[in-house]
C-alpha positions in Angstrom: -28.8 -21.7 -11.3 -30.1 -18.4 -9.9 -32.2 -17.4 -12.9 -33.9 -20.8 -12.8 -34.6 -20.4 -9.1 -36.1 -17.0 -9.7 -38.3 -18.4 -12.4 -39.4 -21.1 -10.1 -40.2 -18.6 -7.3 -42.2 -16.4 -9.7 -44.1 -19.3 -11.2 -44.9 -20.7 -7.7 -46.2 -17.4 -6.4 -48.4 -16.9 -9.3 -50.0 -20.2 -8.6 -50.6 -19.6 -4.9 -54.0 -18.9 -3.5 -53.8 -15.8 -1.3 -55.8 -15.2 1.8 -56.6 -11.7 3.1 -53.6 -9.5 2.1 -52.1 -7.1 4.7 -51.2 -3.6 3.6 -48.4 -2.1 5.5 -48.0 1.6 6.3 -45.2 3.1 4.3 -43.4 5.9 6.2 -40.9 6.9 3.5 -40.9 10.5 2.2 -43.1 11.2 -0.7 -40.3 13.0 -2.6 -37.9 10.1 -2.2 -36.9 8.5 -5.5 -35.8 5.3 -3.9 -38.1 2.4 -4.7 -39.7 0.8 -1.6 -41.5 -2.5 -2.0 -44.0 -1.6 0.7 -44.9 1.8 -1.0 -47.7 0.2 -3.0 -50.5 -1.9 -1.8 -50.3 -5.6 -2.8 -53.1 -7.7 -4.3 -53.8 -11.4 -4.8 -55.4 -11.8 -8.3 -54.3 -9.7 -11.3 -57.2 -8.3 -13.4 -59.6 -7.8 -10.5 -60.9 -4.4 -9.5 -63.3 -2.7 -7.1 -65.1 0.6 -6.5 -63.6 2.6 -3.7 -62.6 6.2 -2.6 -59.7 8.4 -2.0 -59.5 11.7 0.0 -58.4 14.9 -1.6 -58.1 18.4 0.0 -59.1 21.6 -1.7 -56.5 24.3 -2.1 -56.2 27.7 -3.6 -55.5 26.3 -7.1 -58.1 23.5 -6.9 -60.8 25.2 -4.9 -64.1 24.0 -6.5 -65.7 20.7 -7.3 -65.4 21.7 -11.0 -61.6 22.1 -10.8 -61.1 18.9 -8.7 -63.3 16.8 -11.0 -61.2 17.9 -14.0 -58.0 16.9 -12.1 -59.4 13.4 -11.5 -61.1 13.0 -14.9 -64.6 12.7 -13.5 -67.8 14.8 -13.7 -68.9 17.3 -11.1 -72.2 15.6 -10.4 -70.4 12.4 -9.3 -68.3 14.3 -6.8 -71.4 16.3 -5.6 -73.3 13.0 -5.0 -70.6 11.7 -2.5 -69.9 15.0 -0.9 -73.4 16.3 0.3 -71.9 19.2 2.2 -71.1 20.9 -1.1 -74.1 22.2 -3.1 -72.8 23.4 -6.5 -69.8 22.7 -8.7 -68.6 26.3 -8.5 -69.0 26.7 -4.7 -65.7 28.0 -3.3 -64.1 25.6 -0.9 -61.8 26.7 1.9 -58.2 25.4 1.7 -57.9 22.1 3.5 -61.6 21.1 2.9 -61.6 17.3 2.5 -63.5 15.7 -0.3 -64.2 12.0 -1.2 -63.3 11.1 -4.8 -64.8 7.8 -6.1 -62.3 5.7 -8.1 -61.9 2.3 -9.7 -59.0 0.4 -8.1 -57.4 -2.4 -10.1 -54.9 -5.2 -9.5 -52.2 -4.9 -12.1 -50.1 -7.7 -13.6 -47.3 -7.2 -11.0 -49.9 -7.8 -8.2 -50.0 -4.2 -7.0 -53.2 -2.1 -6.7 -53.4 1.2 -8.7 -55.9 3.6 -10.0 -54.6 5.3 -13.2 -55.1 8.9 -14.2 -53.3 11.3 -16.6 -51.9 14.7 -15.8 -50.7 17.4 -18.3 -48.1 19.8 -16.9 -49.2 23.4 -17.6 -45.7 24.7 -16.9 -42.2 23.5 -16.2 -42.3 21.6 -12.9 -40.9 18.4 -11.3 -41.9 14.8 -10.5 -41.8 15.4 -6.7 -44.0 18.6 -7.0 -46.7 16.7 -9.0 -46.7 13.7 -6.6 -46.4 15.5 -3.3 -48.1 18.9 -4.0 -50.6 18.4 -6.7 -51.7 14.9 -5.7 -50.8 15.4 -2.0 -48.9 12.1 -1.6 -51.5 9.8 -3.2 -48.6 8.7 -5.5 -44.9 8.5 -4.6 -42.3 10.3 -6.6 -40.5 6.9 -7.2 -43.6 5.3 -8.5 -44.4 8.2 -10.8 -40.8 8.2 -12.1 -40.9 4.4 -12.7 -44.3 4.5 -14.4 -43.3 7.2 -16.9 -39.6 6.0 -17.3 -38.5 9.5 -16.4 -34.9 10.5 -16.4 -34.4 13.0 -13.6 -36.9 15.0 -11.6 -37.7 17.7 -14.2 -41.0 17.8 -16.1 -41.4 20.1 -19.1 -44.6 22.2 -19.8 -47.0 20.2 -21.9 -45.7 16.8 -20.8 -48.4 14.1 -20.2 -47.8 11.8 -17.3 -49.5 8.6 -16.3 -50.3 8.6 -12.6 -50.6 5.3 -10.6 -52.5 6.5 -7.5 -52.4 4.3 -4.4 -55.6 2.4 -3.5 -56.7 -1.0 -2.2 -59.5 -3.5 -2.3 -60.7 -6.1 0.1 -59.1 -9.2 -1.4 -61.2 -11.7 0.6 -64.4 -10.6 2.3 -65.3 -12.6 5.3 -69.0 -13.0 6.2 -68.2 -11.9 9.7 -66.2 -8.8 8.6 -68.6 -5.8 7.9 -65.9 -3.7 6.2 -67.1 -2.6 2.8 -64.5 -0.1 1.5 -60.8 0.8 2.1 -60.6 4.6 1.7 -57.1 5.9 0.9 -56.4 8.9 3.2 -53.2 11.1 2.8 -51.8 12.4 6.0 -50.8 16.0 6.5 -48.9 17.8 9.3 -50.8 17.4 12.6 -52.7 14.3 11.6 -52.8 11.0 13.6 -54.7 7.8 13.5 -57.1 8.9 16.3 -58.1 12.0 14.4 -58.6 10.0 11.2 -60.7 7.4 13.0 -63.0 10.2 14.3 -63.4 11.7 10.9 -64.8 8.4 9.5 -66.5 7.2 12.7 -64.4 4.0 12.9 -62.4 2.5 15.7 -58.7 3.5 15.8 -57.9 -0.2 16.4 -59.4 -1.0 13.0 -57.0 1.3 11.3 -54.1 -0.3 13.1 -55.5 -3.8 12.0 -55.7 -3.0 8.3 -52.4 -1.1 8.3 -50.4 -3.2 10.7 -49.0 -0.5 12.9 -47.4 -0.3 16.3 -50.5 0.5 18.5 -50.9 3.4 20.9 -50.0 6.5 19.0 -48.0 5.1 16.0 -45.8 7.7 14.3 -47.2 9.0 11.0 -45.8 11.4 8.5 -47.1 14.0 6.0 -47.7 13.0 2.4 -48.0 9.3 3.3 -51.2 7.3 3.0 -53.3 5.1 5.3 -56.2 2.8 4.5 -59.4 3.6 6.5 -61.8 0.6 6.7 -65.5 1.8 6.5 -68.6 -0.3 6.8 -71.0 1.8 4.7 -70.8 4.6 2.1 -68.1 6.8 3.6 -68.9 10.2 5.0 -66.5 12.7 6.5 -67.3 14.1 10.0 -66.5 17.8 9.7 -66.8 18.4 13.4 -63.3 17.0 13.8 -60.9 20.0 13.5 -58.8 19.9 10.3 -55.0 20.2 10.3 -53.4 23.0 8.3 -54.0 22.6 4.6 -51.1 21.5 2.4 -49.1 24.3 0.7 -48.6 24.3 -3.0 -45.2 25.9 -3.8 -44.9 24.7 -7.4 -47.3 27.2 -9.0 -46.2 30.7 -10.0 -47.3 33.8 -8.1 -48.8 36.8 -9.8 -46.1 38.9 -11.5 -45.5 42.4 -10.0 -45.6 45.2 -12.5 -42.6 47.7 -12.8 -43.1 51.0 -11.1 -42.4 54.3 -12.8 -40.5 56.0 -9.9 -37.0 54.3 -9.9 -35.3 56.6 -7.4 -37.9 56.0 -4.7 -37.7 52.2 -5.3 -34.0 52.4 -5.0 -34.3 54.1 -1.6 -36.8 51.5 -0.5 -34.4 48.7 -1.6 -31.5 50.3 0.4 -33.7 50.7 3.5 -35.0 47.2 3.2 -31.5 45.8 2.9 -30.3 47.6 6.1 -33.4 46.4 8.1 -33.0 42.9 6.7 -29.3 42.7 7.7 -30.2 43.9 11.2 -33.0 41.3 11.6 -30.8 38.5 10.4 -28.0 39.4 12.9 -30.6 39.6 15.7 -32.1 36.2 14.7 -28.6 34.6 14.6 -27.8 35.8 18.1 -31.2 34.7 19.4 -30.8 31.2 17.9 -27.4 30.9 19.5 -28.7 31.9 22.9 -31.7 29.6 22.5 -29.6 26.5 21.6 -27.2 27.2 24.5 -30.2 27.4 26.9 -31.8 24.3 25.4 -28.6 22.3 25.9 -28.4 23.4 29.5 -32.1 22.5 30.1 -31.6 19.0 28.6 -28.6 18.3 30.8 -30.6 19.4 33.9 -33.6 17.3 32.9 -31.5 14.2 32.4 -29.8 14.7 35.8 -33.3 14.9 37.4 -34.3 11.7 35.6 -31.3 10.0 37.0 -32.4 10.9 40.6 -36.2 10.3 40.4 -37.0 8.0 37.5 -39.7 5.4 37.8 -38.9 1.8 38.5 -38.8 -1.3 36.3 -42.3 -2.8 35.9 -41.4 -5.7 38.1 -41.9 -6.5 41.8 -39.6 -3.8 43.2 -39.5 -0.1 43.8 -36.5 1.8 45.1 -35.2 5.4 45.0 -32.8 6.1 42.2 -29.2 7.2 42.9 -26.9 9.4 41.0 -24.1 7.9 38.9 -20.4 8.0 39.7 -17.9 9.7 37.6 -16.5 6.3 36.5 -19.8 5.4 34.9 -19.8 4.3 31.2 -22.9 6.4 30.6 -22.8 10.1 31.5 -25.6 12.8 31.2 -23.7 14.1 28.1 -24.2 10.8 26.3 -27.9 10.6 27.4 -28.6 14.1 26.1 -28.0 12.6 22.6 -30.7 10.0 23.0 -33.7 11.0 20.8 -36.3 9.2 22.8 -37.2 8.7 26.4 -35.1 6.1 28.3 -35.8 5.2 31.9 -32.8 5.3 34.2 -32.5 2.5 36.8 -30.1 2.1 39.8 -27.9 -0.9 40.3 -30.0 -1.8 43.4 -33.2 -2.1 41.2 -31.4 -4.3 38.7 -30.0 -6.5 41.4 -33.5 -6.9 43.0 -35.1 -7.6 39.6 -32.6 -10.4 38.7 -32.6 -11.8 42.3 -29.0 -10.8 42.7 -28.2 -12.1 39.2 -29.2 -15.6 40.1 -29.2 -18.5 37.6 -32.9 -18.9 38.0 -33.4 -15.6 36.1 -30.6 -16.0 33.6 -31.2 -16.6 30.0 -28.6 -17.2 27.3 -26.1 -14.6 26.2 -25.7 -12.8 29.6 -29.4 -11.8 29.6 -31.7 -11.9 32.7 -35.4 -11.9 32.5 -37.7 -9.9 34.8 -41.4 -10.7 35.3 -44.3 -8.5 36.3 -47.0 -6.6 34.5 -44.6 -6.2 31.6 -42.0 -8.7 30.8 -38.5 -7.3 30.5 -35.0 -8.6 29.8 -31.9 -7.1 31.2 -28.7 -7.3 29.2 -25.3 -6.9 30.9 -22.8 -5.2 28.5 -19.3 -3.8 28.5 -19.1 0.0 28.2 -17.6 0.0 24.7 -20.7 -1.7 23.3 -23.3 0.2 25.3 -22.8 3.5 23.5 -23.2 1.8 20.1 -26.4 0.0 21.1 -28.0 3.2 22.5 -26.9 5.2 19.5 -28.6 2.6 17.1 -31.8 2.4 19.2 -32.1 6.2 19.4 -32.8 6.1 15.6 -35.1 3.1 15.7 -38.9 3.0 16.0 -40.4 -0.1 14.3 -42.9 -2.7 15.3 -40.5 -5.5 14.2 -37.6 -4.4 16.4 -37.4 -5.2 20.1 -37.6 -1.9 22.0 -35.0 -0.6 24.4 -36.8 0.6 27.5 -34.1 1.8 30.0 -30.5 1.8 31.1 -28.5 1.4 34.3 -24.9 2.2 34.9 -23.2 0.8 37.9 -21.7 2.6 40.9 -20.1 -0.6 42.2 -16.3 -0.6 41.8 -16.5 -4.3 40.9 -18.9 -3.5 38.1 -17.8 0.0 37.1 -17.0 -1.1 33.5 -20.5 -2.8 33.1 -23.8 -1.3 32.1 -27.2 -2.8 31.9 -29.8 -2.2 29.2 -33.4 -3.0 29.8 -35.4 -4.3 26.8 -39.0 -5.5 26.3 -39.3 -9.3 26.4 -41.9 -10.5 23.8 -44.3 -13.0 25.3 -43.5 -16.1 23.4 -39.7 -15.9 23.7 -37.1 -16.5 21.0 -37.8 -18.1 17.7 -35.2 -20.8 18.3 -36.9 -21.8 21.5 -40.3 -21.9 19.9 -39.0 -24.1 17.0 -37.4 -26.5 19.5 -40.6 -26.9 21.5 -42.5 -28.2 18.3 -45.8 -27.7 20.2 -47.8 -27.2 17.0 -48.3 -23.5 17.7 -46.0 -22.5 14.8 -48.4 -23.4 12.0 -47.4 -22.7 8.5 -49.3 -19.4 8.1 -47.5 -18.1 11.2 -44.1 -19.2 9.8 -44.7 -17.2 6.6 -45.8 -14.2 8.6 -42.7 -14.5 10.8 -40.4 -14.6 7.7 -42.1 -11.5 6.3 -41.8 -9.7 9.7 -38.0 -10.5 9.8 -37.5 -9.2 6.3 -39.5 -6.1 7.0 -37.3 -5.4 10.1 -34.1 -5.9 8.1 -35.4 -3.6 5.3 -36.1 -0.9 7.9 -32.7 -1.3 9.5 -31.0 -1.2 6.1 -32.7 2.0 4.8 -33.3 3.8 8.1 -30.0 3.4 9.9 -27.8 1.6 7.3 -27.1 -1.0 10.0 -27.5 -4.5 8.3 -23.8 -4.8 7.5 -23.0 -4.9 11.2 -25.9 -7.0 12.3 -25.5 -10.7 12.9 -28.9 -12.2 12.6 -29.8 -15.6 14.1 -33.0 -17.3 15.3 -32.1 -16.9 19.0 -32.0 -13.1 18.4 -35.5 -13.0 17.0 -38.4 -12.9 19.5 -42.1 -13.6 19.0 -44.9 -11.5 20.5 -48.1 -12.8 22.0 -49.7 -12.6 18.5 -46.7 -14.5 17.0 -45.3 -11.4 15.2 -41.5 -11.4 14.9 -39.2 -8.8 16.5 -35.4 -8.5 15.8 -33.3 -8.1 19.0 -30.6 -5.5 18.3 -27.9 -5.8 21.0 -24.2 -5.7 21.4 -24.0 -9.5 21.2 -25.2 -9.6 17.6 -23.1 -6.7 16.4 -20.0 -7.7 14.6 -16.9 -5.5 14.2 -16.6 -3.7 10.9 -13.0 -5.0 10.5 -13.7 -8.6 11.4 -12.9 -11.1 8.7 -15.3 -14.0 8.0 -15.2 -17.0 5.7 -18.7 -16.2 4.4 -19.7 -12.7 3.2 -22.7 -11.7 5.3 -23.0 -8.1 4.3 -26.5 -6.7 3.8 -28.1 -9.3 6.1 -29.5 -11.4 3.3 -27.3 -14.4 4.0 -28.2 -14.5 7.7 -31.9 -14.1 6.7 -31.6 -17.1 4.5 -30.2 -19.2 7.3 -33.0 -18.2 9.6 -35.5 -18.9 6.9 -34.2 -22.4 6.5 -34.6 -22.9 10.3 -38.2 -21.6 10.0 -38.9 -24.2 7.3 -37.0 -27.1 8.9 -37.6 -26.4 12.5 -34.0 -27.0 13.5 -30.8 -25.1 13.8 -28.7 -24.8 10.6 -24.9 -25.0 10.8 -22.8 -22.6 8.8 -19.2 -23.6 8.0 -16.5 -22.0 5.9 -18.3 -23.1 2.7 -21.6 -21.5 3.8 -24.6 -23.7 4.1 -23.5 -26.9 2.5 -26.7 -28.8 1.6 -29.2 -25.9 1.5 -30.6 -26.9 -1.9 -29.9 -30.6 -2.0 -33.5 -31.3 -2.9 -33.3 -29.3 -6.1 -30.8 -31.8 -7.6 -32.4 -35.0 -6.2 -32.6 -37.9 -8.5 -34.1 -40.5 -6.2 -37.7 -39.9 -5.1 -37.9 -36.5 -6.8 -37.4 -33.0 -5.4 -40.8 -32.9 -3.7 -40.0 -36.0 -1.7 -36.7 -34.4 -0.7 -38.5 -31.2 0.1 -40.9 -33.0 2.5 -38.0 -34.4 4.3 -36.6 -30.8 4.7 -39.8 -29.3 6.2 -40.4 -29.5 9.9 -42.0 -32.9 10.7 -44.2 -31.3 13.4 -46.3 -29.7 10.6 -47.5 -33.2 9.6 -47.9 -32.2 5.9 -50.3 -29.5 6.9 -48.8 -26.9 4.6 -49.1 -25.9 0.9 -46.3 -27.7 -0.9 -46.0 -24.9 -3.5 -45.4 -22.3 -0.8 -42.8 -24.6 0.9 -41.0 -25.0 -2.4 -41.1 -21.2 -2.9 -39.6 -20.5 0.6 -37.0 -23.2 0.2 -35.8 -21.9 -3.2 -35.7 -18.3 -1.7 -33.7 -19.5 1.3 -31.2 -21.3 -1.0 -30.8 -18.1 -3.1 -30.2 -16.0 0.0 -27.3 -18.3 1.2 -25.6 -18.5 -2.1 -21.8 -18.3 -1.5 -21.5 -15.6 -4.1 -23.0 -12.3 -2.7 -23.7 -11.1 -6.3 -26.1 -14.1 -6.8 -28.2 -13.3 -3.7 -31.5 -11.4 -4.0 -31.8 -8.0 -2.5 -33.8 -7.4 0.7 -36.4 -5.6 -1.5 -36.7 -8.7 -3.7 -37.2 -10.8 -0.6 -40.0 -8.5 0.6 -41.8 -8.6 -2.7 -41.8 -12.4 -2.8 -43.0 -12.8 0.8 -45.6 -10.0 0.6 -47.4 -12.0 -2.1 -47.6 -15.1 0.0 -49.5 -13.5 2.9 
């Protein structure tokens, strides 16, 4: 049954008409050999192509237009014509000087954009050195390995490799959208989206829009790429200071000739060894003292935060108090938190929740707090709090509800309770929005919500290896003011590693399938000991045909205002995800690939 479903999914996707495709920023390391479905930019129609640009930086081994044109199989005059600040092909360029390289970007049969080049290794090297050093992250090591069917990371001298460089086109150009090109820009150490926006004279918000990022200083990483939307022929503003140029460590240094005075060299070696040993010992002692002082500084800083932190963004403001020794959260625990958490007193929490009144209470022991920024306060037992904070200290993603602060009680009656303060997305939980059936959840928003949930799960799975413990449900997914989905990671939806269940939910794919069925049908789906009993009943329908059965499955509030082919694709995908046999379910990477081509 599963191979047939996958065939149906593939056939359905190939027949869908895609709107403007979104290209997500991929933060995974360039040298990683793990395939990531968001590492390559997706496209809508195979066989199409466009003229666009990539950015390349000069370095000590490729320091002229002539050398760089050879690397990208183009002529020097073409590069000179788009880089007017360079006058001749042999003019020496300083390391880090950025150049525009014109390319042809094509949509391949697998619906991913690429620009192909060839590279001949002049010496023994590696896949990661070619991808991350020679081509500066314009191609991932995993993509280079897959394209050339390489076994291992080594590359022998004289080997010819086919390079699928990252690029993207505008799939659907709106008359009101003046963007003409999407320039592929590789980040280096010290870069950020504000600096890149200044270099190309574009608004930073435009970069966030074309590479859906968490706004306000989103984290970026070296040897990863971002798409820069430009309205005219691109020009680089060189008044913006450059970051440090990338270093190339894969090329050999000049050999040192042997001297003729062996005794003197021997004395030098002995003296160098003695001095080196002394320096290493001094450095070790210095590091030890520094780490000890740093730990003491962090503890003192956390203690000061506990006594003078700012208040919750609600309608109250009160001085903070120091915790008692019976608290479930101590400064030693908070020292381990890798990001800034606000510390609140129990008086502030009590005021914000109106003394924990039913008026402010939501489901699952959660209280809401209004004001300039909506927040929700989660009451937790001490044994769960440490786990939640540990997970959130390693999370930074636009599709995860953010943990903002923490409170630990001085009250003897509540000494075993803690309170975590989370952001509260504007539109509330997905389950509440589906129950309202107000018409706001149109079909295109539902497909985007499904993709956002899958993206968040993929991030949790590969960044913190957490999906085996997560219990995903529609009431633990929240929607922002722009209807983007965020997964709420709290103690309530964490299940014990030793807990036994009638249905294998490891990996999070089963729970995703249940949520996807609720997104399609607009109502809560029951899961019993047999899984989801009638998830795919329409596939075997004899009376009325599968499409009639499919229409009865889709939320009636949509009133047939949805593409039937897309609905079939999502329904088949949901049925595959909730298969009782975990071996028959698709991976979260397969789910992302399918959903990415529907946006």
